[in-house]
PyMOL Python script that loads the backbone (N, CA, C, O; Angstrom):
from pymol import cmd

cmd.read_pdbstr("""\
ATOM      1  N   MET A   1       0.849  -1.208   0.000  1.00  0.00           N
ATOM      2  CA  MET A   1       0.000   0.000   0.000  1.00  0.00           C
ATOM      3  C   MET A   1       0.876   1.247   0.000  1.00  0.00           C
ATOM      4  O   MET A   1       1.816   1.373   0.784  1.00  0.00           O
ATOM      5  N   LYS A   2       0.542   2.153  -0.893  1.00  0.00           N
ATOM      6  CA  LYS A   2       1.322   3.395  -0.958  1.00  0.00           C
ATOM      7  C   LYS A   2       0.544   4.530  -0.327  1.00  0.00           C
ATOM      8  O   LYS A   2      -0.682   4.585  -0.425  1.00  0.00           O
ATOM      9  N   ILE A   3       1.258   5.434   0.318  1.00  0.00           N
ATOM     10  CA  ILE A   3       0.606   6.579   0.962  1.00  0.00           C
ATOM     11  C   ILE A   3       0.975   7.856   0.209  1.00  0.00           C
ATOM     12  O   ILE A   3       2.152   8.176   0.044  1.00  0.00           O
ATOM     13  N   TYR A   4      -0.041   8.575  -0.239  1.00  0.00           N
ATOM     14  CA  TYR A   4       0.213   9.817  -0.962  1.00  0.00           C
ATOM     15  C   TYR A   4      -0.199  11.015  -0.121  1.00  0.00           C
ATOM     16  O   TYR A   4      -1.310  11.070   0.406  1.00  0.00           O
ATOM     17  N   LEU A   5       0.715  11.977  -0.003  1.00  0.00           N
ATOM     18  CA  LEU A   5       0.405  13.186   0.761  1.00  0.00           C
ATOM     19  C   LEU A   5       0.206  14.334  -0.231  1.00  0.00           C
ATOM     20  O   LEU A   5       1.156  14.811  -0.851  1.00  0.00           O
ATOM     21  N   ILE A   6      -1.044  14.765  -0.365  1.00  0.00           N
ATOM     22  CA  ILE A   6      -1.316  15.837  -1.322  1.00  0.00           C
ATOM     23  C   ILE A   6      -1.939  17.040  -0.641  1.00  0.00           C
ATOM     24  O   ILE A   6      -2.578  16.917   0.404  1.00  0.00           O
ATOM     25  N   LYS A   7      -1.750  18.196  -1.239  1.00  0.00           N
ATOM     26  CA  LYS A   7      -2.318  19.417  -0.663  1.00  0.00           C
ATOM     27  C   LYS A   7      -3.692  19.687  -1.264  1.00  0.00           C
ATOM     28  O   LYS A   7      -3.957  19.359  -2.420  1.00  0.00           O
ATOM     29  N   SER A   8      -4.541  20.281  -0.472  1.00  0.00           N
ATOM     30  CA  SER A   8      -5.876  20.626  -0.964  1.00  0.00           C
ATOM     31  C   SER A   8      -5.734  21.771  -1.966  1.00  0.00           C
ATOM     32  O   SER A   8      -4.653  22.346  -2.091  1.00  0.00           O
ATOM     33  N   GLN A   9      -6.799  22.107  -2.676  1.00  0.00           N
ATOM     34  CA  GLN A   9      -6.733  23.157  -3.690  1.00  0.00           C
ATOM     35  C   GLN A   9      -6.355  24.491  -3.049  1.00  0.00           C
ATOM     36  O   GLN A   9      -7.207  25.182  -2.491  1.00  0.00           O
ATOM     37  N   GLY A  10      -5.055  24.853  -3.135  1.00  0.00           N
ATOM     38  CA  GLY A  10      -4.579  26.129  -2.607  1.00  0.00           C
ATOM     39  C   GLY A  10      -4.771  26.251  -1.109  1.00  0.00           C
ATOM     40  O   GLY A  10      -4.724  27.352  -0.561  1.00  0.00           O
ATOM     41  N   SER A  11      -4.989  25.123  -0.441  1.00  0.00           N
ATOM     42  CA  SER A  11      -5.198  25.165   1.009  1.00  0.00           C
ATOM     43  C   SER A  11      -3.962  24.647   1.742  1.00  0.00           C
ATOM     44  O   SER A  11      -3.284  23.750   1.239  1.00  0.00           O
ATOM     45  N   PRO A  12      -3.659  25.185   2.905  1.00  0.00           N
ATOM     46  CA  PRO A  12      -2.518  24.747   3.706  1.00  0.00           C
ATOM     47  C   PRO A  12      -2.791  23.385   4.323  1.00  0.00           C
ATOM     48  O   PRO A  12      -1.897  22.754   4.888  1.00  0.00           O
ATOM     49  N   ILE A  13      -4.037  22.940   4.208  1.00  0.00           N
ATOM     50  CA  ILE A  13      -4.411  21.647   4.789  1.00  0.00           C
ATOM     51  C   ILE A  13      -3.983  20.515   3.856  1.00  0.00           C
ATOM     52  O   ILE A  13      -4.207  20.576   2.647  1.00  0.00           O
ATOM     53  N   GLN A  14      -3.366  19.481   4.430  1.00  0.00           N
ATOM     54  CA  GLN A  14      -2.928  18.346   3.628  1.00  0.00           C
ATOM     55  C   GLN A  14      -3.825  17.143   3.880  1.00  0.00           C
ATOM     56  O   GLN A  14      -4.187  16.844   5.018  1.00  0.00           O
ATOM     57  N   ASP A  15      -4.179  16.452   2.784  1.00  0.00           N
ATOM     58  CA  ASP A  15      -5.030  15.271   2.909  1.00  0.00           C
ATOM     59  C   ASP A  15      -4.217  14.012   2.665  1.00  0.00           C
ATOM     60  O   ASP A  15      -3.351  13.979   1.792  1.00  0.00           O
ATOM     61  N   LEU A  16      -4.503  12.976   3.442  1.00  0.00           N
ATOM     62  CA  LEU A  16      -3.813  11.705   3.254  1.00  0.00           C
ATOM     63  C   LEU A  16      -4.643  10.811   2.349  1.00  0.00           C
ATOM     64  O   LEU A  16      -5.792  10.486   2.651  1.00  0.00           O
ATOM     65  N   ARG A  17      -4.039  10.418   1.231  1.00  0.00           N
ATOM     66  CA  ARG A  17      -4.737   9.545   0.289  1.00  0.00           C
ATOM     67  C   ARG A  17      -4.061   8.176   0.291  1.00  0.00           C
ATOM     68  O   ARG A  17      -2.847   8.078   0.112  1.00  0.00           O
ATOM     69  N   PHE A  18      -4.843   7.132   0.491  1.00  0.00           N
ATOM     70  CA  PHE A  18      -4.288   5.781   0.499  1.00  0.00           C
ATOM     71  C   PHE A  18      -4.644   5.068  -0.797  1.00  0.00           C
ATOM     72  O   PHE A  18      -5.817   4.949  -1.149  1.00  0.00           O
ATOM     73  N   ALA A  19      -3.622   4.595  -1.503  1.00  0.00           N
ATOM     74  CA  ALA A  19      -3.855   3.872  -2.755  1.00  0.00           C
ATOM     75  C   ALA A  19      -3.244   2.480  -2.674  1.00  0.00           C
ATOM     76  O   ALA A  19      -2.106   2.325  -2.231  1.00  0.00           O
ATOM     77  N   ALA A  20      -3.978   1.489  -3.092  1.00  0.00           N
ATOM     78  CA  ALA A  20      -3.496   0.111  -3.036  1.00  0.00           C
ATOM     79  C   ALA A  20      -2.376  -0.056  -4.056  1.00  0.00           C
ATOM     80  O   ALA A  20      -1.816  -1.145  -4.184  1.00  0.00           O
TER      81      ALA A  20
END
""", "prot")
cmd.dss("prot")
cmd.show_as("cartoon", "prot")
cmd.util.cbc("prot")
cmd.orient("prot")
């Protein structure tokens, strides 16, 4: 499982996306 750390649209908040 890979973990992707992406930023929201122009937001300082980061979302954790989990992809198999």
